C-alpha positions in Angstrom: 26.1 26.2 -7.1 27.4 22.6 -6.6 25.1 21.2 -3.9 27.7 19.0 -2.3 25.6 18.3 0.7 23.1 16.3 -1.3 25.9 13.8 -2.4 25.7 10.5 -0.5 29.5 10.0 -0.9 30.3 13.2 1.0 29.7 11.5 4.3 31.7 8.5 3.5 34.5 10.9 2.4 34.4 12.9 5.6 34.3 9.7 7.7 37.5 8.4 6.0 39.2 11.8 6.7 38.4 11.5 10.4 39.6 7.9 10.5 42.9 9.0 8.7 43.5 11.2 11.8 42.0 9.3 14.6 43.2 5.8 13.6 43.0 3.5 16.7 42.3 6.4 19.0 43.4 9.7 20.4 46.0 8.4 22.9 46.9 11.9 24.2 43.4 12.9 25.1 42.6 9.4 26.4 45.5 9.7 28.7 44.6 13.2 30.0 40.8 13.0 30.1 39.3 9.9 31.8 36.2 11.4 33.4 34.0 12.2 30.5 34.5 15.9 30.9 32.0 18.3 29.5 32.9 21.8 28.3 32.7 24.4 25.6 34.8 25.1 22.6 34.9 28.0 20.2 36.3 28.3 16.6 37.8 31.8 16.3 38.9 33.7 13.3 42.4 35.1 13.5 42.2 37.1 10.3 39.7 38.9 8.1 38.0 37.2 5.1 35.2 35.0 3.9 34.3 31.9 6.0 33.6 28.6 4.4 33.3 25.0 5.7 30.8 25.6 8.5 28.4 23.0 7.2 31.3 20.6 6.8 32.4 21.3 10.4 28.9 20.6 11.6 28.9 17.1 9.8 32.3 16.3 11.1 31.5 17.0 14.7 28.3 15.1 14.3 30.0 12.1 13.0 32.3 12.0 16.0 29.6 12.5 18.5 26.0 13.1 17.7 25.4 14.5 21.2 27.6 17.5 20.7 25.7 20.8 20.6 26.8 22.8 17.5 25.9 26.5 17.2 27.1 28.5 14.2 27.3 32.3 14.5 28.3 32.7 10.9 27.3 30.9 7.7 29.4 30.0 4.6 30.0 33.1 2.6 29.9 35.6 5.5 32.8 38.0 6.2 34.5 37.5 9.5 37.0 39.8 11.3 39.8 39.0 13.7 38.5 37.7 16.9 35.1 36.7 15.7 33.7 33.4 17.3 32.5 31.5 14.2 31.2 28.3 15.8 30.4 27.2 19.4 30.5 23.6 20.5 29.2 22.1 23.8 29.6 18.6 24.9 32.2 15.9 25.6 35.7 17.4 25.4 37.2 14.2 24.2 34.9 14.2 21.2 35.6 17.9 20.4 39.4 17.2 20.4 39.0 14.2 18.3 37.3 16.3 15.6 39.4 19.4 16.0 42.2 19.0 13.5 40.0 17.6 10.7 37.5 20.3 11.2 40.1 23.0 11.1 41.9 21.6 8.2 38.8 21.6 5.9 37.6 25.0 7.3 41.1 26.7 6.9 41.5 25.4 3.3 37.9 26.2 2.2 38.0 29.7 3.9 41.4 30.3 2.2 39.9 29.5 -1.2 36.8 31.6 -0.6 38.7 34.5 0.6 41.2 34.5 -2.2 38.5 34.2 -4.7 36.5 37.0 -3.2 39.6 39.2 -3.4 39.9 38.4 -7.2 36.2 38.9 -7.7 36.3 42.4 -6.1 39.3 43.4 -8.3 37.4 42.9 -11.6 34.1 44.5 -10.4 32.7 46.9 -13.0 34.0 44.8 -15.9 32.2 42.0 -17.8 34.8 39.5 -16.6 33.8 36.6 -14.2 36.4 34.8 -12.2 36.5 31.0 -12.9 38.3 28.1 -11.2 40.2 25.2 -13.0 40.7 21.5 -12.4 43.9 22.2 -10.6 42.6 20.8 -7.3 43.8 18.4 -4.6 42.6 14.8 -5.6 39.6 14.0 -3.5 38.8 17.6 -2.6 37.6 18.9 -6.0 33.9 19.4 -5.1 34.8 21.1 -1.8 37.4 23.3 -3.6 34.9 24.3 -6.2 32.1 24.8 -3.7 34.6 27.3 -1.8 35.1 29.1 -5.0 31.4 29.7 -5.4 31.1 30.8 -1.8 33.7 33.4 -2.5 31.8 34.7 -5.5 33.6 32.9 -8.4 32.3 30.6 -10.9 33.0 26.9 -11.5 34.6 25.7 -14.8 34.0 22.1 -15.7 33.9 19.7 -12.9 36.0 17.1 -14.8 36.6 15.7 -18.2 33.0 14.6 -18.4 30.9 17.8 -18.4 32.5 20.0 -21.1 34.6 19.6 -24.3 37.9 21.4 -23.8 40.2 21.0 -26.8 43.9 21.8 -25.9 47.1 21.6 -27.8 47.6 17.9 -27.5 44.0 17.3 -28.7 44.7 19.5 -31.7 47.9 17.7 -32.5 46.2 14.2 -32.2 43.4 15.4 -34.5 45.7 17.0 -37.1 44.3 20.6 -37.0 42.1 23.0 -35.1 39.2 22.5 -37.4 39.3 18.7 -37.3 39.4 18.7 -33.6 36.4 21.0 -33.3 34.5 19.0 -36.0 35.2 15.8 -34.1 33.9 17.1 -30.8 30.9 18.7 -32.5 29.9 15.5 -34.3 30.5 13.4 -31.1 28.2 15.7 -29.1 25.5 15.5 -31.7 25.8 11.6 -32.1 25.8 11.1 -28.3 22.9 13.5 -27.7 25.0 15.8 -25.4 24.5 19.4 -24.7 27.9 20.2 -23.3 29.8 23.3 -24.6 32.8 23.1 -26.7 35.8 25.2 -25.8 39.1 25.4 -27.6 42.4 26.8 -26.5 44.4 29.1 -28.9 47.9 30.5 -28.5 47.8 33.3 -31.2 45.5 35.4 -33.2 45.9 33.2 -36.4 44.5 30.2 -34.4 41.7 32.4 -33.1 40.7 33.3 -36.7 40.7 29.6 -37.6 38.3 28.8 -34.7 35.8 31.6 -35.8 36.0 30.4 -39.4 35.0 27.0 -38.3 32.1 28.5 -36.3 31.3 25.5 -34.2 33.0 26.3 -30.8 31.1 28.0 -28.0 34.1 29.4 -26.1 37.6 30.3 -27.0 40.3 30.1 -24.4 43.2 32.6 -25.2 46.2 31.2 -23.4 49.1 33.4 -22.3 48.3 36.3 -24.6 49.7 39.6 -24.1 47.4 42.4 -23.0 47.3 44.1 -26.4 46.6 40.7 -28.1 43.8 40.0 -25.7 42.3 43.3 -26.7 42.6 42.4 -30.4 41.1 38.9 -29.8 38.1 40.4 -28.0 37.5 42.9 -30.9 38.0 40.1 -33.6 35.5 37.7 -31.7 33.0 40.6 -31.5 30.6 38.6 -29.2 30.3 35.7 -31.5 31.3 33.4 -28.6 32.7 33.8 -25.1 36.3 34.6 -24.6 38.2 33.2 -21.6 41.7 34.4 -20.6 44.1 32.0 -18.9 47.8 31.5 -18.2 50.2 33.8 -16.3 47.4 35.7 -14.4 48.4 37.3 -11.2 46.5 39.6 -8.9 48.8 42.4 -10.1 47.7 42.1 -13.8 44.1 40.9 -13.2 42.5 44.3 -13.6 44.2 45.1 -16.9 43.1 41.6 -18.3 39.6 42.2 -17.1 39.5 45.6 -18.9 40.3 44.0 -22.2 36.7 42.8 -22.4 37.2 39.1 -21.8 34.1 37.2 -20.5 36.0 34.9 -18.3 39.3 34.7 -16.5 40.3 31.2 -15.2 42.8 31.1 -12.4 44.4 27.9 -11.1 46.0 29.5 -8.1 42.5 29.8 -6.5 42.9 26.2 -5.6 46.4 24.9 -6.3 48.3 27.6 -4.3 45.8 28.6 -1.6 47.0 29.9 1.8 45.3 28.3 4.8 42.9 30.8 6.6 44.1 31.3 10.1 41.5 29.7 12.5 41.8 28.3 15.9 39.7 26.1 18.4 39.9 26.9 22.0 38.5 24.8 24.9 36.8 26.1 27.9 36.3 23.4 30.5 33.6 24.4 32.8 
């Protein structure tokens, strides 16, 4: 799993997100609360799913006010139900309200990704297929998005352009052929002393056979194949390398795709079309 909490730039990023919202100050709260009121707050789940972003919330509240008391009743990856109190916060109400929206924005997105991923993972249970994400993430949020996929039980594809060779149609066109593209990446990997895998996208069975004849690719991505052709592709590959299905994948056809015998199913919708998980923060001034 990506250990995002060991990255020095995470705190700087979260600080910038807070400043984007707070700006020169929370004028509404400043107008209403002038006495340093102390109280309690609770983040409550309003739907059932997988929670994510608890640690991010702890960091954000601490950045606003290190004196806030933060108590988590659930951890990232736990299943929550409607009405569950996920996080309790005690301290200065102005500080709590200053962090509220940023905290909820992160937790709602991250929990939405984790919950959707978990739904897909459960749908392919009993097959060899694993659910993978893609690079279709919001700029600046890739690590948190991919962390959320892992929390939901999915797997991370490459983080960026730097940690895996993925040869697509434009690369093939630029190289001149499938074999030339593979050979160029293979030789580059050897010359640079890299150990990253080489994956290549194919759009039909003829291209698949050309990749296998070349013999240097570690993974084959079958893009927008019909179910019958996916089955044929898996049979032709015969475990010589991993097979990844991608393109036009929905929850409705997911099980059928998994049952073709593919090793991976990559789904951009896990991160690019996520629905925010329903959470709310309620203040109890006592």
